[in-house]
C-alpha positions as CSV (number, residue, x, y, z in Angstrom):
1,X,13.5,-45.7,-18.4
2,X,12.2,-46.1,-14.8
3,X,14.9,-43.9,-13.5
4,X,13.9,-41.1,-15.7
5,X,10.3,-41.5,-14.5
6,X,11.4,-41.4,-10.8
7,X,13.5,-38.2,-11.6
8,X,10.4,-36.7,-13.2
9,X,8.3,-37.5,-10.1
10,X,10.9,-36.1,-7.8
11,X,11.1,-32.9,-9.8
12,X,7.2,-32.6,-9.8
13,X,7.2,-33.0,-6.0
14,X,9.8,-30.4,-5.6
15,X,8.0,-27.9,-7.8
16,X,4.8,-28.5,-5.8
17,X,6.5,-28.0,-2.5
18,X,8.3,-24.8,-3.7
19,X,5.3,-23.3,-5.6
20,X,3.8,-21.5,-2.5
21,X,7.1,-20.0,-1.6
22,X,7.8,-18.9,-5.2
23,X,4.5,-17.4,-5.4
24,X,5.0,-15.3,-2.3
25,X,8.4,-14.2,-3.5
26,X,6.8,-13.1,-6.8
27,X,4.2,-11.1,-5.0
28,X,6.7,-9.6,-2.6
29,X,9.0,-8.7,-5.6
30,X,6.1,-7.1,-7.5
31,X,5.0,-5.2,-4.3
32,X,8.5,-3.9,-3.8
33,X,8.8,-2.6,-7.3
34,X,5.6,-0.5,-6.9
35,X,6.9,0.8,-3.6
36,X,10.2,1.8,-5.1
37,X,8.5,3.6,-8.0
38,X,6.3,5.5,-5.4
39,X,9.3,6.5,-3.4
40,X,11.1,7.8,-6.5
41,X,8.1,9.9,-7.5
42,X,7.4,11.5,-4.2
43,X,11.1,12.3,-3.7
44,X,11.0,14.2,-6.9
45,X,8.4,16.6,-5.7
46,X,9.7,20.0,-5.0
47,X,8.1,20.6,-1.6
48,X,9.1,20.5,2.0
49,X,8.6,16.8,2.9
50,X,9.5,13.8,5.0
51,X,8.8,10.2,3.6
52,X,8.8,6.9,5.4
53,X,8.0,3.5,3.9
54,X,7.0,0.1,5.2
55,X,5.6,0.9,8.6
56,X,4.0,-1.7,10.8
57,X,1.6,0.0,13.2
58,X,0.1,-1.9,16.1
59,X,-3.6,-2.3,16.0
60,X,-4.0,-2.6,19.7
61,X,-5.4,-6.1,19.6
62,X,-2.1,-7.8,19.2
63,X,-2.0,-7.3,15.4
64,X,-0.2,-5.0,13.1
65,X,-1.2,-3.1,9.8
66,X,1.4,-2.4,7.3
67,X,1.5,0.9,5.5
68,X,3.4,1.4,2.2
69,X,4.3,5.0,2.2
70,X,3.6,7.9,4.5
71,X,4.5,11.3,2.8
72,X,4.5,14.2,5.3
73,X,4.5,17.8,3.8
74,X,4.4,21.1,5.6
75,X,0.6,21.2,5.1
76,X,-0.9,17.6,5.6
77,X,0.1,13.9,5.4
78,X,-0.6,11.5,2.5
79,X,-1.0,7.8,3.3
80,X,-0.1,6.0,0.0
81,X,-1.4,2.5,-0.8
82,X,0.5,1.2,-4.0
83,X,-1.2,-1.5,-6.1
84,X,0.9,-2.8,-8.9
85,X,-2.0,-4.3,-11.0
86,X,-2.6,-4.8,-14.6
87,X,-5.9,-5.1,-16.6
88,X,-9.1,-3.4,-16.1
89,X,-10.0,-2.2,-12.7
90,X,-13.5,-1.7,-11.4
91,X,-13.9,0.1,-8.0
92,X,-16.4,1.9,-5.7
93,X,-15.3,3.7,-2.6
94,X,-18.4,2.1,-0.6
95,X,-18.1,-1.5,-1.9
96,X,-16.2,-4.0,0.1
97,X,-14.5,-5.7,-2.9
98,X,-13.1,-4.3,-6.2
99,X,-12.6,-6.3,-9.5
100,X,-9.7,-6.8,-11.7
101,X,-10.2,-8.3,-15.2
102,X,-7.1,-9.5,-16.8
103,X,-7.1,-11.8,-19.9
104,X,-10.9,-12.4,-19.3
105,X,-10.1,-13.6,-15.8
106,X,-11.9,-12.0,-13.0
107,X,-10.1,-11.3,-9.6
108,X,-11.7,-9.9,-6.6
109,X,-9.6,-7.9,-4.2
110,X,-10.3,-6.1,-0.9
111,X,-11.3,-2.4,-1.4
112,X,-8.0,-0.6,-1.0
113,X,-9.8,2.6,0.2
114,X,-11.1,0.7,3.1
115,X,-7.7,-1.0,3.6
116,X,-6.1,2.5,3.7
117,X,-8.7,3.8,6.0
118,X,-7.6,1.2,8.5
119,X,-4.1,2.4,8.1
120,X,-5.0,6.0,8.7
121,X,-7.1,5.2,11.7
122,X,-4.2,3.6,13.5
123,X,-1.7,5.9,12.1
124,X,-3.5,8.8,13.5
125,X,-3.5,7.4,17.0
126,X,0.4,7.3,16.9
127,X,0.7,10.9,15.5
128,X,-1.0,12.7,18.2
129,X,-1.5,15.8,16.1
130,X,-4.8,16.9,14.4
131,X,-3.4,17.2,10.9
132,X,-5.2,16.7,7.5
133,X,-4.6,13.3,6.3
134,X,-5.3,12.2,2.7
135,X,-5.6,8.6,1.4
136,X,-4.0,8.0,-2.0
137,X,-4.5,4.7,-3.9
138,X,-1.9,4.6,-6.6
139,X,-2.2,1.9,-9.3
140,X,0.3,0.8,-11.8
141,X,0.2,2.6,-15.2
142,X,-0.4,-0.9,-16.9
143,X,-4.0,-0.8,-15.6
144,X,-7.1,0.9,-16.9
145,X,-9.9,2.3,-14.7
146,X,-13.0,1.2,-16.4
147,X,-15.4,2.2,-13.7
148,X,-14.1,4.1,-10.6
149,X,-16.4,5.9,-8.2
150,X,-14.7,8.0,-5.4
151,X,-16.9,10.4,-3.4
152,X,-14.8,11.7,-0.5
153,X,-12.6,14.7,-1.0
154,X,-9.8,13.3,1.1
155,X,-9.5,10.1,-1.0
156,X,-7.6,10.0,-4.4
157,X,-7.3,7.1,-6.7
158,X,-4.7,7.6,-9.6
159,X,-2.2,6.0,-11.7
160,X,1.6,6.4,-10.5
161,X,2.3,8.5,-13.5
162,X,-0.2,11.1,-12.0
163,X,0.8,10.7,-8.4
164,X,3.0,13.7,-8.3
165,X,0.4,16.0,-9.8
166,X,-2.3,14.6,-7.3
167,X,-0.1,15.4,-4.4
168,X,1.0,18.9,-5.5
169,X,-2.5,20.0,-6.5
170,X,-3.9,18.6,-3.1
171,X,-1.1,20.1,-1.1
172,X,-1.5,23.6,-2.8
173,X,-5.2,23.6,-1.9
174,X,-4.9,23.1,1.8
175,X,-5.0,26.0,4.2
176,X,-3.0,24.5,7.0
177,X,0.5,24.5,8.2
178,X,2.9,22.2,9.9
179,X,6.1,23.4,11.4
180,X,9.4,21.8,10.7
181,X,9.6,20.8,14.4
182,X,6.2,19.0,14.1
183,X,7.3,17.3,10.8
184,X,10.4,16.1,12.5
185,X,8.6,14.9,15.6
186,X,6.0,13.0,13.6
187,X,8.8,11.5,11.4
188,X,10.6,10.3,14.5
189,X,7.6,8.7,16.0
190,X,6.8,6.8,12.8
191,X,10.4,5.7,12.1
192,X,9.9,3.5,15.4
193,X,7.7,1.3,13.3
194,X,10.1,0.4,10.4
195,X,12.6,-2.4,10.3
196,X,10.5,-4.7,12.5
197,X,11.4,-8.3,13.2
198,X,9.9,-11.3,11.7
199,X,7.4,-12.1,14.6
200,X,5.7,-8.6,13.8
201,X,5.6,-9.5,10.1
202,X,3.8,-12.8,10.8
203,X,1.3,-11.0,13.1
204,X,0.5,-8.7,10.1
205,X,-0.1,-11.7,7.8
206,X,-2.6,-13.0,10.4
207,X,-4.2,-9.7,10.6
208,X,-4.7,-9.5,6.8
209,X,-6.0,-13.0,6.7
210,X,-8.7,-12.2,9.4
211,X,-9.7,-8.7,8.1
212,X,-9.1,-8.5,4.3
213,X,-11.4,-11.1,3.0
């Protein structure tokens, strides 16, 4: 009997030690599912485009900010932040935190519009072109927007199943033109910020801890 108790104790210790790594792996997997879904949607849109995912853009202070998806068309750029959330979502463009309610549990998270504004600010510095940039926050189809207040024309909050429509309608409404050469130049510049090494990913995590509270 004592041996069984010892085995249980060892098992509990192992589970406790592995719990943070398992939680991170789960979060990374859920995030990757959302990003892959976003990629398949934007690739299906019948317009001239370039698409880049998982960029680590330097912030100029030793840190990095990660952008989920940059979708470049011949009229503008869409910076897409994917949120693979369930439950009820309450949000206001001007509030620092938004609220998720799932099974009567409340979870606050940093305003993704503000998060994406940071992405766009540092992205703009790298692009070097004065091009219309739109911020899109694309949520999982499993969530429900209970109260969502967005005031800016260049900010869109939608479900993934409406992402293609939002991009098409926005793109059609723009009176601007980007040449193929400019699109290629922008794409090449941004491709330098993908496939980064682990040290940069760690710096990004530190940046999140310090800024997205």
